[in-house]
C-alpha positions in Angstrom: -46.4 -51.7 -24.6 -49.6 -51.6 -26.6 -51.5 -49.7 -23.9 -48.8 -47.0 -23.8 -48.9 -46.7 -27.6 -52.7 -46.6 -27.7 -52.8 -43.9 -25.0 -50.3 -41.9 -26.9 -52.4 -42.3 -30.1 -55.6 -41.3 -28.3 -54.0 -38.1 -27.0 -53.2 -36.8 -30.6 -56.4 -36.1 -32.6 -54.6 -36.6 -36.0 -53.2 -39.9 -34.9 -56.6 -41.1 -33.7 -58.3 -39.9 -36.9 -55.8 -41.7 -39.0 -56.4 -44.9 -37.0 -60.2 -44.6 -37.6 -59.8 -44.3 -41.4 -56.9 -46.8 -41.7 -57.9 -49.6 -39.5 -55.3 -51.9 -40.8 -52.9 -50.1 -38.4 -54.9 -51.7 -35.5 -53.9 -55.1 -36.7 -50.3 -54.0 -37.2 -50.0 -52.4 -33.8 -51.6 -55.3 -32.1 -49.1 -57.7 -33.6 -46.1 -55.5 -33.0 -46.5 -52.5 -30.6 -43.1 -51.3 -31.6 -44.5 -50.1 -34.9 -45.9 -47.0 -33.2 -42.9 -45.1 -34.6 -43.8 -46.3 -38.2 -47.4 -45.3 -37.5 -46.3 -41.8 -36.6 -44.2 -41.5 -39.7 -47.1 -42.6 -41.8 -49.3 -40.0 -40.2 -46.8 -37.2 -40.9 -46.6 -38.2 -44.5 -50.4 -38.4 -45.0 -51.1 -35.1 -43.2 -48.0 -33.4 -44.6 -46.5 -32.6 -41.3 -42.9 -33.2 -42.2 -40.4 -30.4 -42.3 -40.0 -30.7 -46.0 -43.8 -30.4 -46.5 -43.9 -27.2 -44.5 -41.0 -25.7 -46.4 -42.6 -26.6 -49.7 -45.9 -25.0 -48.6 -44.1 -21.8 -47.6 -42.4 -21.7 -51.0 -45.7 -22.2 -52.7 -47.2 -19.4 -50.7 -44.4 -17.0 -51.5 -44.7 -17.9 -55.2 -48.5 -17.2 -55.1 -48.0 -13.9 -53.4 -45.3 -12.8 -55.9 -47.5 -13.9 -58.8 -50.4 -11.9 -57.5 -48.2 -8.8 -56.9 -46.7 -9.0 -60.4 -50.2 -9.3 -61.9 -51.2 -6.2 -60.1 -48.4 -4.1 -61.6 
């Protein structure tokens, strides 16, 4: 199971980068390979890849554009 998880992590650049900078995950994944799902969730939180993060970013961009347009009036 660990090999499959490690191969999956190596394919994704963001997952591999997170593993390099947060090496404690190596220990966790070696002890329990089923924690790959938790690792993915942690990566999504740290790199703001969740759907809610994307929606918030879009709202922030819309607010910025509307503020710029109102300042130009």
